[in-house]
C-alpha positions in Angstrom: 0.0 0.0 0.0 1.4 3.3 -1.0 1.0 6.3 1.3 1.5 9.9 0.9 3.5 12.4 2.8 1.9 15.7 3.8 4.1 18.5 4.8 2.7 21.2 7.1 5.2 24.0 6.9 4.9 26.9 9.3 5.5 30.1 7.3 6.6 32.0 10.5 9.9 30.0 10.5 10.8 31.1 7.0 9.8 34.6 7.9 12.0 34.6 11.0 15.0 33.1 9.1 14.6 35.7 6.3 14.5 38.5 8.9 17.6 37.2 10.7 19.6 36.8 7.5 18.7 40.3 6.3 19.1 42.1 9.6 22.5 40.9 10.7 23.7 39.1 13.8 22.0 38.3 17.0 24.1 39.2 20.0 24.2 37.3 23.3 25.9 38.6 26.4 27.5 36.5 29.1 29.3 37.2 32.3 32.8 35.8 32.6 33.1 34.3 36.1 36.7 33.0 36.2 39.6 32.1 34.0 42.4 29.7 34.8 44.7 27.0 33.5 44.0 24.9 36.6 41.2 22.4 36.2 40.8 22.0 40.0 40.3 25.7 40.5 37.7 25.8 37.7 35.9 22.8 39.3 35.9 24.4 42.8 34.6 27.7 41.4 31.9 25.8 39.4 30.7 24.0 42.6 30.5 27.2 44.6 28.6 28.9 41.8 26.1 26.1 41.4 25.6 26.0 45.2 24.8 29.7 45.3 22.9 30.1 42.1 21.4 26.7 41.1 18.9 28.3 38.7 21.5 29.9 36.5 23.3 28.4 33.6 27.0 27.9 33.8 29.4 26.8 31.0 33.0 26.8 30.1 35.1 27.3 27.0 38.6 26.1 26.5 40.9 28.4 24.5 44.4 27.1 24.9 45.9 27.3 27.4 43.0 28.8 29.5 39.6 27.6 30.6 37.0 30.4 30.7 34.0 30.0 33.0 30.8 31.9 32.0 27.3 32.3 33.2 24.1 33.7 31.8 22.8 34.2 28.3 21.4 37.7 28.1 19.9 39.5 25.1 20.6 42.9 26.6 23.9 44.3 27.9 22.3 46.0 30.8 20.7 42.8 32.1 24.2 41.2 32.0 25.6 44.1 34.1 22.8 43.8 36.6 23.4 40.1 36.9 27.1 40.6 37.4 26.4 43.0 40.2 24.1 40.5 41.8 26.6 37.7 41.9 29.7 39.8 42.7 29.2 39.7 46.5 29.1 35.9 46.6 32.5 35.6 44.9 34.4 38.6 46.3 37.1 36.4 47.7 37.7 34.7 44.4 37.9 37.8 42.3 40.1 39.8 44.6 43.0 37.4 44.5 
């Protein structure tokens, strides 16, 4: 028995793709939490961050020879700055050394 395939394409997706391709890039802002070459320091910092802010995303990026630890995905620079101020007090001892 032969069947048929029916495709239901949402025109909003094509519209969004066209808009993004015609209007440039989409910028995301993050807050750099820590940078180190030492895996143990990165691990300890990550644990402390997750303990204090379990609802926030945390991710790292390796760019030889350093590991960069970031948090947050913000569409607006001002929101990233407000977030940075919010978390700064919890990590004062890490950032001052």
